[in-house]
VEXTIKE-999864 format. One line per field, with one value per residue (C-alpha): residue number from 1; x, y, z. Coordinates in Angstrom, 1 decimal. Each point is the difference from the previous one (the first is absolute). Layout:
lumdren = [NUM|...]
east = [X|...]
north = [Y|...]
up = [Z|...]
***
This chain:
lumdren = [1|2|3|4|5|6|7|8|9|10|11|12|13|14|15|16|17|18|19|20|21|22|23|24|25|26|27|28|29|30|31|32|33|34|35|36|37|38|39|40|41|42|43|44|45|46|47|48|49|50|51|52|53|54|55|56|57|58|59|60|61|62|63|64|65|66|67|68|69|70|71|72|73|74|75|76|77|78|79|80|81|82|83|84|85|86|87|88|89|90|91|92|93|94|95|96|97|98|99|100|101|102|103|104|105|106|107|108|109|110|111|112|113|114|115|116|117|118|119|120|121|122|123|124|125|126|127|128|129|130|131|132|133|134|135|136|137|138|139|140|141|142|143|144|145|146|147|148|149|150|151|152|153|154|155|156|157|158|159|160|161|162|163|164|165|166|167|168|169|170|171|172|173|174|175|176|177|178|179|180|181|182|183|184|185|186|187|188|189|190|191|192|193|194|195|196|197|198|199|200|201|202|203|204|205|206|207|208|209|210|211|212|213|214|215|216|217|218|219|220|221|222|223|224|225|226|227|228|229|230|231|232|233|234|235|236|237|238|239|240|241|242|243|244|245|246|247|248|249|250|251|252|253|254|255|256|257|258|259|260|261|262|263|264|265|266|267|268|269|270|271|272|273|274|275|276|277|278|279|280|281|282|283|284|285|286|287|288|289|290|291|292|293|294|295|296|297|298|299|300|301|302|303|304|305|306|307|308|309|310]
east = [-131.7|2.8|2.5|-2.0|-0.1|3.8|0.5|-2.2|1.7|3.4|-1.3|-1.0|3.4|1.7|-2.4|0.9|3.7|-0.3|-2.0|2.3|2.2|3.6|1.0|2.6|2.5|-0.7|0.7|3.2|1.4|-1.0|2.5|-2.6|-1.7|-2.3|-0.1|-1.6|0.7|-0.9|2.3|3.7|2.9|1.6|3.4|-0.7|-1.4|3.2|2.2|-2.0|0.7|-3.5|-1.6|-2.8|1.4|-3.6|-1.6|-0.9|3.6|-1.1|2.7|-0.4|1.1|3.5|1.8|2.9|2.7|-1.5|-0.1|3.6|1.2|-1.8|1.5|3.5|0.6|0.3|2.2|0.8|-1.3|0.2|-3.1|0.3|-1.2|-2.5|-1.1|-2.9|-2.3|-2.1|-2.8|-3.7|0.5|-3.8|-0.8|-2.4|-2.5|-2.8|-1.0|3.5|2.8|2.5|2.9|-1.5|-0.5|3.7|1.1|-2.0|1.3|3.6|-0.4|-1.5|2.6|3.1|0.2|-0.1|-2.1|-1.4|2.7|3.5|3.0|2.9|3.2|1.0|0.9|-1.5|2.3|2.8|-2.1|-0.3|-3.5|-2.2|-3.2|-3.2|-2.5|-3.0|-1.6|-3.8|-0.2|0.9|-3.3|-0.6|3.3|-1.8|2.1|0.7|2.8|2.4|-0.5|0.4|3.3|1.1|-0.8|1.9|2.9|0.2|-0.2|2.8|2.1|-0.5|1.1|3.0|1.2|-1.1|-2.0|-3.5|-3.0|-2.4|-3.3|-2.1|-3.3|-2.6|-2.6|-3.5|0.6|0.7|-0.4|-3.3|1.5|2.4|-2.5|1.7|3.4|-0.4|-1.5|3.1|2.2|-1.5|1.5|3.3|0.6|-0.8|2.6|2.5|-0.6|0.4|3.5|0.9|-1.0|1.9|3.1|-0.9|-0.3|-2.4|-3.1|-1.8|-3.3|-1.0|-3.7|-0.7|-3.4|-1.7|0.7|-2.8|-1.1|2.6|2.9|-1.4|-0.7|3.6|3.4|-1.3|-1.0|3.1|2.5|2.1|-1.1|-3.0|0.3|-2.8|-0.3|-2.8|-3.4|1.0|-2.8|0.8|-2.7|-0.9|-3.6|-1.5|-2.0|-3.3|0.5|0.4|-2.9|-2.2|1.1|-0.3|-2.9|1.6|1.4|3.8|2.0|1.1|3.7|-0.5|2.9|2.1|3.5|-0.9|-2.9|2.1|2.7|-2.6|-1.0|3.7|0.9|2.3|2.8|0.6|-1.2|2.8|-0.3|1.7|2.7|1.1|0.1|3.8|1.0|-2.4|0.6|3.7|-0.4|-2.2|2.5|2.8|-2.0|-0.9|3.6|1.4|2.1|0.7|-2.3|2.0|-2.7|0.5|3.8|-0.4|-2.3|2.4|2.9|-1.9|-0.9|3.6|1.1|-2.6|1.2|3.6|-1.0|-2.0|2.9|2.4|-2.4|-0.4]
north = [-31.2|0.3|0.4|2.9|1.8|-0.3|1.3|3.0|0.7|-0.2|2.4|2.5|-0.2|0.8|3.0|1.3|-0.3|1.8|2.8|0.5|3.1|-0.3|2.0|2.8|-2.3|-2.7|2.6|1.2|-3.5|-1.0|0.0|1.7|3.4|1.5|3.1|1.2|-3.2|-2.3|-2.2|0.8|-1.7|2.2|-1.1|1.4|3.2|0.4|-0.4|3.0|2.1|-0.8|1.8|-1.8|-1.0|0.3|3.2|1.4|0.3|0.0|0.8|-2.4|1.1|-1.0|0.0|2.2|-2.6|-0.5|3.8|0.5|-2.9|1.7|3.5|-0.9|-3.5|-3.2|0.7|3.6|1.6|-0.2|-0.2|2.6|-0.8|2.6|1.0|-1.8|1.8|-2.0|-2.1|0.9|3.2|0.4|-3.7|0.0|-2.8|-0.5|-3.5|-1.0|1.9|2.1|-2.0|-3.1|1.8|1.1|-3.5|-1.5|2.6|-0.6|-3.8|0.5|2.4|-0.5|3.8|2.0|2.7|0.6|2.4|-1.1|2.3|-0.9|1.7|-0.7|1.6|0.4|0.9|0.6|2.5|-0.9|0.5|-1.0|-1.9|-0.8|-2.7|-1.4|-3.4|0.1|-3.5|1.7|1.4|1.7|1.9|2.4|2.6|0.0|1.1|-2.7|1.0|3.7|-0.9|-1.9|3.0|2.5|-2.4|-0.2|3.8|0.4|-2.6|1.9|3.3|-1.5|-1.6|2.8|-2.3|0.1|-1.7|-2.2|-1.1|-2.7|1.1|-2.7|-0.5|0.6|3.0|0.3|-2.7|0.5|-2.1|2.8|2.9|3.4|-1.6|-1.3|3.3|1.8|-1.8|2.1|3.1|-1.8|-1.3|3.4|1.7|-2.6|0.7|3.8|-0.9|-1.9|3.0|2.4|-2.2|0.2|-3.8|-1.4|-1.7|-2.3|-1.8|-3.1|-0.9|-3.7|-1.6|1.1|3.4|1.5|2.0|1.7|-1.3|1.9|3.0|0.2|-1.3|-1.6|3.4|2.0|-1.4|2.1|-2.6|-2.3|-3.2|-2.6|-3.6|-0.6|-0.6|0.9|1.1|3.5|1.4|1.7|-1.2|-3.1|0.1|-1.0|2.6|2.8|-1.3|0.0|3.5|1.7|-2.2|-0.5|-3.0|0.4|-0.9|-3.6|0.9|2.4|-0.1|-2.1|1.4|0.9|2.2|1.5|0.9|1.8|2.0|1.0|-1.9|-2.5|1.1|-3.2|-3.7|-2.5|-3.8|-2.1|-1.3|3.5|1.4|-0.4|1.6|2.9|0.7|0.0|2.6|2.2|-0.2|1.0|3.0|1.0|-0.3|1.5|-3.0|-1.8|-3.0|-3.3|-1.2|3.1|-0.5|-3.7|1.0|2.8|-2.4|-2.5|2.8|1.1|-3.6|-0.3|3.3|-1.2|-3.4|1.8|2.4|-3.0|-1.9|3.0]
up = [116.8|2.5|-2.8|-1.5|3.4|0.3|-3.5|0.6|3.3|-1.7|-2.7|2.7|1.6|-3.3|-0.5|3.5|-0.7|-3.4|1.6|2.9|-0.4|1.0|3.0|0.0|1.6|-2.7|-2.7|1.7|0.4|-3.6|-2.9|-2.1|-0.1|-2.6|-2.2|-3.3|-1.9|2.9|2.1|-0.1|1.8|2.7|-1.2|-3.5|1.6|2.2|-3.2|-1.4|3.1|1.3|-3.0|-1.9|-3.5|-1.4|-1.5|3.4|1.2|3.6|2.5|2.9|3.5|1.0|3.4|1.0|-0.9|-3.5|-0.4|1.1|-2.2|-3.0|0.7|1.1|-1.3|2.1|2.9|-1.2|3.2|3.8|2.3|2.8|3.5|1.1|3.6|1.5|2.5|2.6|-1.4|0.7|2.0|0.5|0.8|-2.9|-0.5|-2.5|-1.1|1.2|1.6|-2.0|1.4|-1.5|-3.4|0.1|0.9|-2.9|-2.5|1.1|-0.4|-3.4|-1.4|2.1|0.6|3.2|-1.7|-3.5|-1.0|-1.1|-0.6|-2.3|-1.2|-3.6|-3.3|-3.4|-2.9|2.5|1.9|3.7|1.5|3.0|-0.9|1.9|-0.9|1.8|0.2|-0.5|1.6|3.3|1.1|-3.3|0.3|2.3|1.9|3.7|2.3|-1.3|-3.6|1.0|1.7|-3.1|-2.3|2.3|0.2|-3.9|-0.3|2.5|-1.7|-3.3|1.6|1.8|-3.2|-2.3|-2.3|-1.5|1.6|-2.0|1.6|-1.6|1.5|0.7|2.7|1.2|2.3|3.7|2.7|1.9|2.8|0.8|-0.2|0.2|0.2|-3.6|-1.2|1.5|-2.5|-2.8|1.6|0.9|-3.5|-1.5|2.3|-1.1|-3.6|0.7|1.4|-3.1|-2.2|2.3|-0.8|-3.7|-0.3|-2.6|1.3|-2.4|0.6|-1.9|0.3|0.0|0.5|2.3|1.6|2.1|3.1|2.1|-2.2|-2.9|2.2|1.2|-1.3|-3.2|-1.5|1.0|-2.5|-2.3|-2.7|0.2|-2.0|-0.1|-1.2|-2.5|1.5|3.6|2.2|1.4|2.3|3.3|0.6|-1.5|-3.2|1.6|2.7|-2.6|-2.1|3.1|0.8|-3.4|-1.1|-3.4|-1.8|-0.5|-3.1|-0.4|0.3|2.9|2.5|-2.4|-0.7|-3.6|1.2|2.8|-2.5|-2.1|3.1|0.5|3.2|-1.8|-2.3|-1.9|-0.2|-0.5|-0.5|2.6|-2.3|-0.9|3.5|0.8|-3.3|0.2|3.7|-0.7|-2.7|2.3|2.8|-2.4|-1.1|3.6|1.2|-3.2|-0.7|-3.2|-0.4|-0.3|-2.5|-2.2|0.2|-1.0|-2.9|-1.2|0.2|-2.2|-2.4|-0.2|-0.7|-2.8|-1.5|-0.1|-1.5|-2.7|-0.8|-0.3|-2.2|-2.4]
***
């Protein structure tokens, strides 16, 4: 009967392995992820700009480098070094110290703070761009991110070029208390300076945008663009449902619903972003769009060929 016991024990081990859910780290290190049609290779997803090729067309989160590569083309931009204030001004500690959290986030992302500033061009129009990495403490805003935003705004003013902000993040850093909340006012004042200099300020909502980010610089753009399905909110869904004692619509706080409410001007798929942003910048700056020129040149060539053929 010893063989029977061994067989049963082996069967139980198999069951436990099958029931064991992979950790977040296991999923991040895996070559696979999942979406509407089940497992999908990350390599295939990357080739499709991190957009699900299935019917859901989910736009997965991407880091600042991937974002800038998409907008400007590989190597078509320069990362700008931003000022860094002192870490942990309040010596904050919860389950572990804020300094340890910063160290862990920097090791994970290779960034000094969640916000990255770049200088590049779209359709021969120079602009300053900001993108955030959600893997860096949920892209929450503290003094370092505030300094990066102000640096980007100043760079735009000095070079007389538009500012594009790819908004993403869960709000303000609780570890910096009033210092983080103060960044809402500082970023707003920086945007006012941009507008005083008659420079376009475009906001692109990527998943997710919430809290103090929504309540400050993310809602102050001249034009608001959103990726499909992006979460755009101030308070969380469950908080609102608990307050109003009502069940909210299924697509509540998604970019499509927010557009219907008038807070988003247009929703653009990721692959179309460089072209559409280029056209919008051309209109805002009253410049001829390179895309339109190329299309008109092709149309002229076709007309000439048609005349010659007839």
